[in-house]
C-alpha positions in Angstrom: -15.4 2.4 7.7 -15.2 6.3 8.3 -12.3 7.4 10.6 -15.1 8.2 13.2 -16.6 4.9 13.3 -13.4 2.9 13.8 -12.6 5.1 16.9 -15.6 3.7 18.7 -15.1 -0.2 17.6 -12.9 -2.4 19.3 -10.5 -3.8 16.9 -8.9 -7.1 18.8 -6.2 -7.9 16.1 -4.7 -10.3 14.5 -5.5 -13.7 16.3 -3.2 -15.7 18.0 -3.3 -18.9 19.7 -1.4 -22.0 20.4 -3.2 -24.3 17.8 -2.3 -24.6 13.7 -4.7 -21.8 13.2 -2.6 -19.1 14.5 -2.6 -16.6 12.1 -0.5 -14.2 13.7 2.1 -16.9 12.8 1.1 -16.5 9.1 1.3 -12.6 8.7 4.6 -12.6 10.4 6.0 -15.6 8.1 4.7 -13.8 4.8 5.7 -10.1 5.8 9.2 -11.8 6.6 9.3 -13.4 3.2 8.0 -10.1 1.2 10.4 -7.7 2.8 13.3 -10.2 2.0 12.2 -10.3 -1.7 11.6 -6.6 -1.8 14.7 -4.9 0.4 16.9 -8.0 0.4 17.4 -7.6 4.5 15.5 -9.2 7.4 12.4 -7.3 8.6 12.8 -5.8 12.0 10.1 -6.6 14.2 8.8 -4.9 17.5 5.8 -5.5 20.1 4.1 -2.6 20.9 2.5 -3.0 24.4 1.2 -0.5 27.2 0.4 -0.9 30.9 -2.9 -2.5 30.4 -1.8 -5.5 28.6 -1.4 -8.5 30.3 1.9 -10.5 30.0 0.2 -13.6 28.5 -0.9 -11.9 25.8 2.7 -10.6 25.3 3.9 -14.2 25.8 2.0 -15.8 22.9 3.4 -13.5 20.7 6.8 -13.8 21.8 6.3 -17.7 21.4 5.1 -17.0 18.3 8.2 -15.0 17.0 10.3 -17.9 18.6 8.7 -20.5 16.3 10.2 -18.8 13.4 13.5 -18.3 15.3 13.3 -14.7 15.5 14.5 -14.3 18.6 15.5 -10.7 18.2 12.8 -7.8 18.3 11.9 -4.6 20.0 9.5 -3.7 22.9 7.7 -1.0 22.6 6.1 0.5 26.0 5.2 3.8 25.2 5.9 7.0 23.1 7.5 10.1 24.1 5.7 13.3 23.4 7.5 15.5 21.0 8.3 19.0 22.7 8.2 22.1 20.7 
């Protein structure tokens, strides 16, 4: 898929739900393991959202992190433009 085609396509992201088939849980778990093996330090996690994002969605992500005992993470709400 070309970059132009990607901009017109809705990309839902990694599925996260409350069942055992929570893909986000497995992605985070494996990313943390890989980072620990490669860099020998804990992975720093951040959640990015904007004013359009609903709280229940963010709450599911936080709950997924807490299931892995990850209670320290960053919240990114907007990016500031670099002044030239």
